[in-house]
C-alpha positions in Angstrom: 146.5 3.8 -140.3 148.4 5.7 -142.4 148.1 4.7 -146.4 148.7 6.7 -149.3 145.1 6.0 -150.4 142.4 9.2 -149.6 139.5 6.0 -150.2 139.2 2.3 -150.0 135.9 0.5 -150.9 136.5 -3.3 -150.2 133.8 -5.9 -151.3 131.1 -3.5 -150.1 127.0 -4.6 -150.4 124.9 -1.7 -149.4 120.5 -3.6 -149.2 118.0 -1.1 -150.5 115.8 0.0 -147.4 113.8 2.5 -146.0 116.1 4.7 -147.1 117.0 3.9 -150.7 115.6 7.0 -152.5 115.7 9.7 -149.6 118.9 11.4 -151.2 121.5 12.9 -148.5 119.8 15.6 -147.7 116.3 14.1 -146.4 119.4 11.5 -144.8 121.2 14.6 -143.4 117.8 15.7 -141.4 116.4 12.6 -140.5 113.5 11.8 -142.5 112.2 8.7 -143.1 110.4 7.0 -146.0 107.9 4.6 -146.1 108.9 1.1 -147.4 109.0 0.4 -151.4 108.1 -2.8 -153.4 109.2 -0.6 -156.5 112.8 -2.0 -156.6 113.6 -4.6 -159.2 116.6 -5.7 -157.6 118.3 -6.9 -153.5 121.4 -4.6 -153.7 121.4 -0.9 -154.3 125.5 -1.7 -154.4 127.2 -5.2 -154.8 130.5 -6.2 -154.2 132.2 -2.9 -154.5 136.0 -2.5 -154.9 138.3 0.4 -155.7 140.6 2.6 -153.9 141.6 6.4 -154.8 144.8 7.9 -154.1 145.6 10.8 -152.7 146.1 14.0 -155.0 143.4 12.0 -157.8 140.6 13.2 -159.4 138.0 10.1 -159.1 134.5 10.1 -161.5 131.7 8.3 -160.9 129.3 7.4 -163.7 126.4 5.2 -165.1 122.8 5.6 -165.8 120.2 6.6 -163.2 119.3 3.9 -160.8 122.8 2.7 -161.0 123.8 3.2 -157.5 126.0 6.6 -157.8 124.4 8.4 -155.0 124.6 5.8 -152.5 127.6 5.1 -152.9 128.4 8.8 -152.2 126.1 8.4 -149.2 128.6 5.8 -148.3 132.0 7.5 -148.5 130.1 10.2 -146.8 129.3 8.1 -143.5 125.5 9.3 -143.9 124.5 5.5 -144.6 126.6 2.2 -143.6 127.5 -1.1 -146.0 125.5 -4.5 -145.2 128.8 -5.8 -146.2 132.6 -4.6 -147.1 134.8 -1.7 -145.6 134.3 1.8 -146.8 137.9 3.9 -145.6 138.1 7.8 -146.0 141.0 9.2 -144.8 141.2 12.6 -143.7 138.4 15.6 -143.5 135.6 15.1 -146.0 133.0 17.7 -147.4 130.5 17.5 -149.9 128.4 19.3 -152.2 125.8 16.8 -153.7 122.4 18.5 -153.4 121.6 21.8 -154.3 121.0 24.2 -151.7 121.3 21.6 -148.9 122.4 23.3 -145.6 121.3 26.4 -146.9 117.9 28.3 -145.1 115.8 30.1 -148.0 114.9 33.4 -145.9 118.4 34.0 -144.7 120.7 36.1 -146.8 123.3 34.6 -148.9 126.2 36.7 -145.7 124.2 34.6 -142.9 123.8 31.3 -144.9 127.8 31.0 -145.2 127.9 31.2 -141.9 125.2 28.8 -141.3 126.6 26.3 -143.7 130.1 26.5 -142.8 129.2 25.8 -139.2 127.5 22.4 -140.7 130.9 22.2 -142.1 132.6 22.3 -139.1 134.1 25.6 -139.6 134.4 27.6 -136.2 132.7 31.1 -136.8 136.1 33.0 -136.0 137.4 31.0 -139.1 134.7 32.0 -141.7 135.1 35.3 -140.4 138.6 35.1 -141.8 137.8 33.4 -145.2 134.6 35.3 -145.7 135.8 38.4 -148.3 137.6 35.0 -149.9 134.6 33.3 -150.0 132.6 36.5 -151.5 135.5 37.3 -154.0 135.3 33.4 -155.2 131.7 33.5 -155.8 131.2 36.9 -157.5 127.8 37.6 -155.6 128.7 41.0 -154.8 125.5 43.1 -152.9 123.2 39.8 -154.0 124.6 38.2 -150.2 122.5 40.7 -148.6 119.3 39.1 -150.3 117.5 35.9 -148.8 118.5 33.0 -150.8 115.1 32.2 -152.0 115.9 35.1 -154.2 118.6 33.2 -155.7 118.5 31.2 -158.9 120.4 27.9 -159.0 123.4 29.2 -160.5 123.9 31.6 -157.9 123.3 28.8 -155.2 125.6 26.5 -157.1 128.0 29.6 -156.6 127.8 30.5 -153.3 127.7 26.4 -151.7 130.8 26.0 -153.7 132.8 29.1 -152.8 131.8 28.3 -148.9 132.5 24.5 -149.1 136.5 24.7 -150.8 137.3 27.3 -147.7 136.6 24.2 -146.1 140.1 23.1 -146.3 139.4 19.3 -147.0 141.3 16.6 -147.7 138.8 15.3 -149.7 135.9 16.6 -151.3 132.5 14.8 -152.8 130.3 16.5 -155.4 127.3 15.5 -157.0 126.5 17.3 -160.7 125.8 21.1 -159.0 128.5 22.5 -161.4 126.4 22.0 -164.2 123.9 25.1 -163.4 125.8 28.3 -163.5 127.9 30.1 -166.6 130.4 28.9 -168.5 132.8 31.5 -166.6 132.0 30.6 -163.1 131.9 26.6 -164.6 136.0 27.1 -165.8 136.4 29.1 -162.6 135.2 25.5 -160.6 137.2 23.6 -162.7 140.5 25.1 -162.4 140.2 25.4 -158.8 139.6 21.8 -158.4 142.6 20.8 -161.1 145.1 23.0 -158.7 143.0 21.4 -155.4 144.2 18.1 -156.6 147.8 19.4 -157.3 148.3 20.3 -154.0 147.2 16.7 -152.6 143.6 17.2 -152.1 141.1 14.2 -153.4 138.1 14.7 -155.3 135.4 12.6 -156.1 133.0 13.5 -159.1 129.4 12.0 -159.9 128.6 13.4 -163.5 126.2 12.8 -166.6 128.3 14.9 -168.2 130.9 13.1 -169.7 133.1 15.7 -171.1 133.1 17.3 -167.0 134.5 13.7 -165.6 136.9 13.3 -169.0 138.0 17.1 -168.3 138.8 16.8 -164.3 139.1 13.0 -163.3 142.4 10.4 -164.4 140.8 7.9 -162.9 136.5 6.4 -162.5 134.3 4.0 -162.1 131.2 3.0 -164.1 128.2 1.7 -162.3 125.3 -0.6 -163.5 122.7 -2.0 -161.5 124.6 -1.4 -159.0 127.7 -3.3 -160.0 130.9 -2.3 -161.1 130.5 -2.5 -165.0 134.2 -1.4 -165.9 137.2 0.9 -163.9 140.6 2.1 -164.7 141.5 5.3 -166.7 138.7 7.7 -167.2 138.4 8.0 -171.0 138.6 4.2 -171.5 135.8 4.1 -169.0 134.2 6.8 -170.8 134.0 4.6 -173.9 132.8 1.6 -172.3 130.2 3.6 -170.7 129.2 4.8 -174.0 129.3 1.5 -175.6 127.3 0.6 -172.8 124.7 3.2 -173.4 124.1 2.3 -177.0 124.2 -1.2 -176.8 120.5 -0.4 -174.9 118.9 0.8 -177.3 
C-alpha cells in the first residue's frame, strides 16, 4: 500500500528474550546469547506508536537501556514485534555499528565491494560508484591497506561513504557519526540534509543532543521502553533534559 509515511509503528511491544542485548551486528551474524535474568522490566519496548513522513529526519533519544537500539532493530527487520506493527516503505539501509559488514584483513577497496554486496548492490553498480565513494571518504591511498590498520574515524568514513551510494529510501544511523574529525562530520551532516531534501528519510539515534537538533525536525524520547515524549525535536530535547535532571 502506497503511503506518504516512510515508517509507521503502531502499538509496538517487544519483550526481552535471549537476543535482548546482542546488538544488530551479532543478530545479523546469527549469534546467540544465554538467557539473562538481569532485566528489571518485562518489555524492551511497550506500546510504541509513531509515524515518519517521507523526506523527514527523525531523532530517537533516551538514556542507555531505554530501548533505542531495539527499536532500530525492529525498523531494520532483524527482530520482530510481540505485538503491534512496524511498516517501512522503500529500500532501507543501516549504519548501526562501527565496522559491521567489514572484514579486518581485507583492504579498504575490497571492503567497499564486500559491504556494497551486503547492502544489495550488484558488483557492476559498485564499480560505477567506486570513484565517488573514494572521493567522499577522502581516504586516498589508505584504501590499499587492510581495515585492521584503520582508526575508528577512518572506518566510519568508509562505512558512511559506501552506504550513501546504495540509494536507499530510508537510512538508519546509530551514533557512528560521533567519531572522526569535525570536517568529515560536517560533510556528513550536509549530505544528510540534502538527502532529506531529495525525499530520503533519516532515522538517527544519538546521545548528542546537538547532532539530533541540527539534523532532525521531529523525534521521540524513550524511557524504560516507553514513550516519554515525542513531537518536534527541539521540544523533545527540552523534555529529555528535564527528565535527566530530575534523576539527580
